[in-house]
N, C-alpha and C positions, 0 to 999 in steps of 0.2 A: 181213342183219343187219348187216353194220357202217354200210350207207347209212340204215337205221332208226336207229340209235345216234346216226350224226351228227343225222339230223333232231330226233331228240327232248333232243339236246344246244342246238340250236340255238333251238326253241323255248320250251329250259328258262331259255337264258341270260339273256332282257331280265329276267325275275321275279326272278334271283337277281340283277341285278345292283342291282334295283328295291330288295329286300330291304337288302344291302349299303350301299346308298347312306341308306338310311332310320337304320340303326344307325349307322352315321356320325354322319348329323345330330343324333342322339338323343345321343350320346358326346359331340362338339361343344356341344350346348345344358348337357349336365351339366358339362364344364369349364371354359364362359365364368364363371359366378359367380366360381368359386377363380380364375381367371386376372385377372377383374374385378379381385375384392377382393385380391391379390398387384401387381395395380402401383398399386392405391390404397395399399398399405400402404407400399409402396416412396416414392408421392410425397408420402403424410403425412412417413414419415421422411426423405426429402430436406428435406422445409420446415421440419421440427422443426429437423436439422441447421442449416441455412442462419440458423434464426433464434436461434439457441443461438452461432452463430461469428460472426455479425454483429453481433449483443446485445456480445458479450464483446469483440469490436473497440472499437466505439464503445466504451466503457468504459473501454478501452485508452489510447487515443485523449485522451479527457477526463481522463485521470490524468496523460497524459505533459504534458497542456497546466500540470498544477500546478505544474510544474517553474518555470514560468514566471512564475507565483507566487510562487512563494519567492524568485526571482529578485528582481524587485520589492519584495517583503515588506523582505529582508534590504538590500537597496539603498537604500533608501527610509529604513530607517530608522537608514542609517550614513551615516559624512562624504560629501559628494562627492569628497574625495581618494582614497575608494576602492572609488569604484563600479564601475570598470572588472573591479577583483579580484576583485570580489564575482559578477560576471557572467560571468567566466571560469571560477571554481570552481563555480558551476551549470551552466559549460556541458559543460564537465567529469567534471561528476559523471553527467553522464547517457552521452556518450562511453565514458568508461572502465567504468560500472558496465553497462552492455548487453553490451558484449565479455566481461566478465570473467565476467558473469551467463551467458553463453550460453557459452566455453567448460568453464567447473568450477560458476558458482553454482548452475545448475539442474540438472545433478546430481547436488549432497551434496543439496540442498535437496529433490528430490522422488527419489530414487533407485526407489521403488516404481513409479512410472511406466516403468523402465528392467527392468523385471522383477526388481528384488534384492528379496528377503522373508527373515523369518527375523529374531531376534533384533540383530542386526548394525544392522538401522534403530531402533533406539532411541534412540540416541545419538547415532550416525553413519555415514554408510556416503555410497558415491560410486556413481551409475547408469550415468554415460561423460560424456565431452564430446561436445559440442554436442547433438545430436538426434538422431545416427546411429544410436544401439543405444535410441531411445524406441520402447517396444512400442506397435503402435497393431492395437488389439483393431478386430474387425469391427462393434460395436456401439457407438464411441467416441461420446461427444457431441461433441466439441472436437477439430480441428484442431491436432494438434503445434504448429504454428506460433502460431496464436493464444494457447493456453497458454501457449506461451512468452513470448509481448506481455505478455501481462497482468499474468507474474510480472515480469518483468523492471521493467516501469515503479514497482512497488511497490519492487523495490531497490534501483532511483533517490532514489527517496523518503525509502527512509531516511536513505542516504548525505547526501543534499543539505540533511538537517535541521542537520547540523553546520554548515554553511559559514555563516550566521548568528552561530552561538556565541563563533567562532573568529575573527570578521572584525576588521580592521584589523590583526593585528599577526601571522598567521601567515606563514611561506614557502609559497610556492607549491609547491616541490619536494617539502615536507611534505604538506602536504596532499591531493598525488597521489596519495602512497605510501598517506595512509590511504584514502583512497578505494576504491584496487584491494584492499585488504585488507577494506573489510568490506563491499564489494559481491560478491566474489568469493569470502571465508570466513566472515566473524563472520556477517552477515545469513542465509546459506544453513544452516549449521547449527545455530542457534537456532530461524529459521523451523519447520525439519524437524523439530523437537520437535514442534511444534503441526499444522501444515498438510501434513508432508510423512509421515503415520504416524508420528513416532516417541511418544517415554513420556510425554510430556505429552496427547497427544493421547488413549492408553490409558488415561493417568489418567481424562480427563473435564475437561481445560483446556479453558477458551473463550474464543475473541476470534474473531469471526466473522470484521472484516474487518482490525484487526492496531494496535488500541491498543498492546498490547503488541509483537507481534511487528515491526511495523514502525515505529512512533510511538515508542514506549519504548525500542527501541534505539539509535532517531536522538539523543533527546532525553538517554539517559544517555552517550553517547558525545560529545555536545558537552558537555554536563558535564564527563568527564574532561578534553577539550581546555580549554574555559573556566582549568579548575583549573590546570592544569599550565603554560598558557600566562601565567598572571598578568593583572592587567588592564588594561588601557590608558593609555598617559602621562597624566597629568591626570584620569582617573578618578577617584579616590580620594586626596585632598590633606590633610596634617595630621591623617590619620584619619575625613576627612566626603568624604562623596558627592556628588560633581561632577557631574549629570549632564550627558552630551555628546548634545545634539538630533540626531535623523536631520536630512541636506538637505532631505530631499522627502515630506512627508507623503501627500501627493497619488500620488505612486507607490506608496507601501506603501499605503494603502487601496485600491488597485486591484488590488495582488495579492492583498489578502485577499477580492475578490470573484471574484478568477480562481481562487484554491483553492476557496471553497466551491461555486464551478462545476464545478470538476473532481471537489468530495468525491461528487458525483452519478455519476461511475464506480468512483468509489474504492468507497464504502458499499452502492448497491444491486447494482453491476457483481459486486458477491463472492459473491450470490448463485449464480451459475453454473450456475444452470438458468433458463429464461424461455420454456419451450412448455405448458406444462401453466396453468389457471387459479391452481392453487395456488402455481405458481413465479411467476409474473406480481405475483398477489397480494402475494408475500412482499416481490417487490423494487419495488414501491410502498411498500408499508412503511416496508419502510428508507429509503428517500426522502422518506416523510413525517418519520418521528423524526431525521433528519439536521436536514430543517428547523429541526425544533422545536427541536433541541439547541443548534443554532448561536445561533438566535435569542434564546433564554434566557440562552444564554451571553454573550454580546453585550451586552445588556439587564442582565445583570444584573453587568458589571465595570464599566461607565458608570457605574450608579448607586453602586454602592459604591466608585466613586474621586471620585464630586463628594461622597459624603458624608468620607469622607477628608482629601480635596486641596481641599474649597470650590468646585473647579469638574470638569466632567465631561471626562476624560481620554480624548480620541480615541483615541489609541495604545493604553491601558489595555482600550477598547472593543472596536478591531481583533483585541485579541489575548483579549480577551474569545469573541466569535466562532470565532476557531481552536481556544481551548480548549475549545466546547460540541463544535465537530468531531471532536476528536481524542477526549475523553471517548465519545461515541455511537458510536465504531468501532467499537470492541466488541461492543456491546449492540443494538446499530441492530435486529438480526431480533426479538428477546424482548422489549425492554420497549416498555409501549403508550405511546400520544402523550402521555397524563399524566406521565410514568415519565420519558419522553425529556427535558420541559422540565426535570424536578428534576437527571437528569443533566447536563445544559447547566447549570444554574443553580451548581450544583454546582462545575461546571469554570469558571466565572466567577468565585468566589470563589477559588479553589487559582491561577488566576492569578496575580492580584493578589499572596493569600498568598506564593505562589514569588518571584515577583520583589522581594517584601520581602526574604522571607530569602535571596535570593542577597546582595542590598546590605548586609544586614546582617554575612554574611559575608565578604566584600569580594570576591565572585566576580564579575569581569565578563560578563556577557550580555547583548549588545548588543542581540538583539533578541526577548529571554525565551522560546529555545529550549527550555531544560529546563523551564521552567515551564508552556509552553503542550506541549509534546510528551511531555518526561516525568512528569512530575506527574499531568498530566487524562489523559498514558497508562494508567498505575499506577491514576487512580481509576475509568476507564472500563472494566477490565476485573474491577477488585474490585463496582462497583456489581452484575454480576451474581452476584455472593455475597452481596448485602447486602437488594437489593432484591427483592420476591417475581417471580419469570420459570416458565417452562417449566421452563430445566434445574434449578431447584432443585425443585420441584415434581416431577419424576418421577426426580432421585436422579442426574442425569448429573452433574453439579457439585456444588460444595457450598464455602462459604466457607476452606475449608482448601484446597481444590484451587484456587483462585482465589489465593490470595494467595503459594502453593509457585510457581504457573507465575508470577504477575509479577514475583517476586522474582528466579527464576533467569532469564527472559529478558532483563529490566532487569540483574540483577548482572553478565551474562554478558558484556553487552555495556560495562558499566563498567569493567568487572577488565580485560579483554582489551584496550580501547581507554586505559584508564590506562597499560599495560604498554606499549603503542605507542607512545602520544608521551612517554614516558617514554624509553623508545629514543631515539626522533625529537631529543628534547632532548638527550640524551648525546650523541648526534651532532654538533651544529650544525643541525640540519633544521628545528627547532620556530617560532623566534622569528628576527622581523628585528631589524636594530638599532634602536636608538631614533633613531639617525639619519634611516633609511628611515621606520618609521613615522611621524614628526613630517613628513615629507617627502610620505607618501602612497602606498600599495603600488600605486597608479596610476602612476606613473613608478618606485620603484625596483623592481620586479619586472614590469613590464610594459612602460615607456616610451612610455606616451601617458596622455593623459586622456579623462574619458568627456564633458566639456561644455567647448566650447573658450571662450578667453578672447577671443576674436576679433566 
C-alpha cells in the first residue's frame, strides 16, 4: 500500500505543479497592470516634482538678478562720488537679508510650514529657526530649500528698494541696522498677514506677487528714511528745487532692462505650480500681463513728460516702466491683457505725479523709490478692488478689503521704519556730516572711488 501511494504521488506531482504554475502566472498577469500603473504614477509624480522645483529655482534666480538691476538704476541716477556706497548697500542687502531671513524671517513669515496652527498665526507667530522644523509632507510640491530660496530673494528685494531713496547721505552703520531689521522682522510679519495664512489672507485680501507685500513695504520704508534724513545738500536752495542729475543714465537704463527681465521670475514664478495645463496657462498669462503693463507704463510716462516738460524725459520713461511692473505685480493673474495695459498706464501717470508731489513737499528721493514702489504698489492692490476681475465677481475680495490690506501693510512699514530711523537719528547713526556728504560717501565711508582718475 505504501508503494502504491508513493507511485500515485509521483504521477500526480507534475499535474499539481503545472496547475500551480498556471495559477501563479495568472496572478502575475493580474498584478502586472497595477504594478505598471503604480510605477507610472511614481514617474509622473517625480517628473511633476522636478518640474515644479526646477521652474521655481529658475524664477528665484531671475529675482536674484534684480539685485543687480536695482544697483545699476540707483548708481546711475546718483552722483559718481556715491557709486561705491550704493553698490555696497545693494550687496549687503542680499548678504544680510538671506542670512536673517533664513535664521528667523522664514519662520516668522510662514509659521504654518512648521506645523504652527490656530489663532496665534493671524497676526504673528514663529515656526522655528532655519529649516530644521519645517514639516515635510509626503505629497509636498516643493523642496524646503527651493521654497525658502524663492521667498528669500523677495525679502532682499523689499530691503534694497530703500537704498535709492536714502542715497548720498546715510551712514553705512545705520543702513546695515535698517536692512537687518526689515528683512528679519518687519517684512516677514506683514508678509505673514497675507502669504503666511494670517488675518489678511482670511479676510480675502489679494496681492498675487507683492505690489504691497514687497514693493509697498520697500517704498514706504524708503519714504520714512527720506523724510527723516532730509534732502541732499544743494537739492533745495532758497525754497527752489535744484535737480542733481545722475552721473550715468546708460547704467540706469541697463538696470531697468535687467529689472524687467528679472520680473519674469517675480510675477510668473509666483504661480507656484507649473505641472498642469491650467498652471502653465496661468504662468504665461502673468508673463504677458507683466509685459504689457511695463510697456504701457513706460510709454505713458514718456508721453506725459513730453507734454509737461517739452521734451521726452528718459528718466521718467524708465521709472514709468518700473511703475507699470510694480502696479501689475498684485494683479497679473486676474487682469485681462487689455486691463494690464490700463494698470500700467495709470502707474505711469502716478510715477510722474508722485515725483512732482515729493518735489513740492521737498522730500528728496533721488531715484523715485516711493513713487515707483510705494505709490504704484498701492495702485496695484487697489486695482483689484476697482477693475472687474474674478476675485470681485466671486466675492473673494472687495474694494474695502483691498483698501484695508493695502493700508495695513504699507502703514506697518512706514510707521515702524519711521520709528527705527528716528532712533538711528537720535543715536547719531543716520546721516553723515556735511563735509563727508560733499566729499562723497565713496571716500568718507569706504575709502575708495568707483572711477579711477588716472
